[in-house]
Structure formats: C-alpha cells, structure tokens
N, C-alpha and C positions, 0 to 999 in steps of 0.2 A: 503494498500499500505506499504510496507517495504521499508525501507532506501536504501534498494541495489537498486529496483527500481526506484526512486527517481534521485538516480545518477547517473544512467542509461539513463536520460531524456537531451534533451538538456535545453538551457537556457528558451526556448520561451513555450516551452513544461510545465515544471517545475514552472514556473508562470503562465501561464494559470489552470494548476492542483492547483495550489493553491488559485488561483479565484474561480474556482470550488465548490471546500473546502467550502469555505468563504462562496460560495452561497447553497449549502447544508447546510450546519451550521445555515446557517439565518431560512432557511425555518424548516431544523429540531426544533426549537428554540420556530417556531414561532406554531407548532404543539404538542409540549411541552406547551404551555402556554395556546394553548384551547382543551387539554386533548385526540390530535388523534393521541399523538405520543404512541406508542406499547410501545417499547424498549427505554427505556429513558436511554438505559445508552449509545445508537449512540450518543447523544451530546457529550461526554469526549471521545470516540471515535474519530469522524470529529474534535474536538479541539487537538487532540495528534494533527494529518494525519499532522493538520496543522501546526504546530510546527515545525515540521521533514521536511516541505517543506519549512519553512522558513532559518531552522538550514542549507538547503540543501544549499539553496538560497544564504545564508551569506556565506557560507565555499566558495562558488565560487567569490564569488565577493573579502571579503581579498585574496587570491591567485591570481587574476586577477590586485588586486591594486584598486579595486574601492570602493566610499563611499557606504554607507551603501544603499538598495533600490533604488539602478540606474537601477539591470534587469529593477525592476516591470516598472521604467519609461517610457524604450529602447522602 
C-alpha cells in the first residue's frame, strides 16, 4: 500500500490497517522460522508498510495536537 493510499484512509481504517499488517508480520515471521515462507523479502516489506502506517498516524496526531498513540486508543 502506497503512502498516498494511507493518507486517504480515515483514522479508524488507518489503525485497522496497521493492526492487520502487524498480524501479517507475525504470521510471516512464524512461517519464516518454520521454513514455510517462500518469499523471505515479504517480511521486510510488511515491516516497511507498518512503518508507513505509523508515520501517517503520528502525522495526524501531531496535526490534531494529540499525544502519541492516541489514535490507537480511541
């Protein structure tokens, strides 16, 4: 997902996307450790997607004057 796509999401969808990406990372990491993952580069790609989502979240929090991780706790 491109950064422009993340900017189009509302706050709730953005948090949901990040949480889904974290689940995907956990599953990919498990499959990597058990030798079932064919595309090992996917772990790095998912980590970068999570970072992009968190960056957009933090930008929104700063724009709204909210403390860190406040979008996740809503």
